[in-house]
N, C-alpha and C positions, 0 to 999 in steps of 0.2 A: 754610112756605117763602115767601120773599119773591121775587116775579117782577116784573120791569120790562120795558117795552117796548124792543125793540131800536132802537138809534140808526143813522142812515143810515151813519155811519163803521164800523159793525160788520159791514158786508157783506164777503163773501169776495172777495178779489183773487186770491190763488194759494195752492196747497197742495203741500206736499212731505211724502213719507213715506220714511223711511229704515227700516232694520232695527230701530230702537230708538225713533224718535220721530216724531210728527206735528207739522208746523209749519204754521200758517195765517196768511198775511198779510192784513191787513184794509185797507180803503180809507182809514182814519184814520192809517195808518202803523205800528200796532202789529202785533206777530208773537206769536201764541199758540203755544206748544209744550207738548206733553204726551206722557208715555211710551206707546209703542205698546202696552204690556202693558195698559193701561186699556181697550183696544178689541180684544178677541180676534178678531172677524171680520178687521179689518185685520192683526193680528199673524200670523194664519195664512194670510193671502192671498199670492198670488204677487205678484212686483214688477209685472208687467203688470197684474193686477187692481188693485193699489194706485194705479197710474198712471192708471187709467181712471175718472176722477171727473168730476162735473158740479156746477156751482152750482146749488142748489135753494132752495125756500122763499123766494122773492122776494129772493134774493141772501144770506140769513141761514142757509143751510145748505149741506151738501156731500152728494152722493149717490153711492154706488159701485155702479152697476147689477150688476156681476158677482158681487157678494157680498151684495147687497141691505142695505147699510149706509148709514145716514144719521147725521150729526152736525150739531149747530146751533153757531153761534157763541156763542149764549147759554150753552149747556152747557159748551162749552170755556172761556169766560171765568169760568165759575163753579167750574171745576175738577171737573167732574162725569165719573167714569168711567162705562162703560157699565154697565147693571144686571147683577147676578149672574145667571148662566144664558145670557147672550147667546152665549157660546161653544158650548153645546149647541144652541141655536137655529140656529146657522150651519150 
């Protein structure tokens, strides 16, 4: 697997979660969107739980404390869904 150091512009600016999609705005102007089905904990969370997020990981991650879910901008940029079994862990 090829990993690179995150760039300053890849920090989280805003997050929106709908019934079908997560969209993350980055400081460099890009928006990353992914199907919510890739992230079972978010998919099965309530709208209130989805709305309660925090920037984490020095600005390169997102944390949802109510459901103990963490995503990174690097993973989203690489198109990486949650590992199999994540729904059972939730």
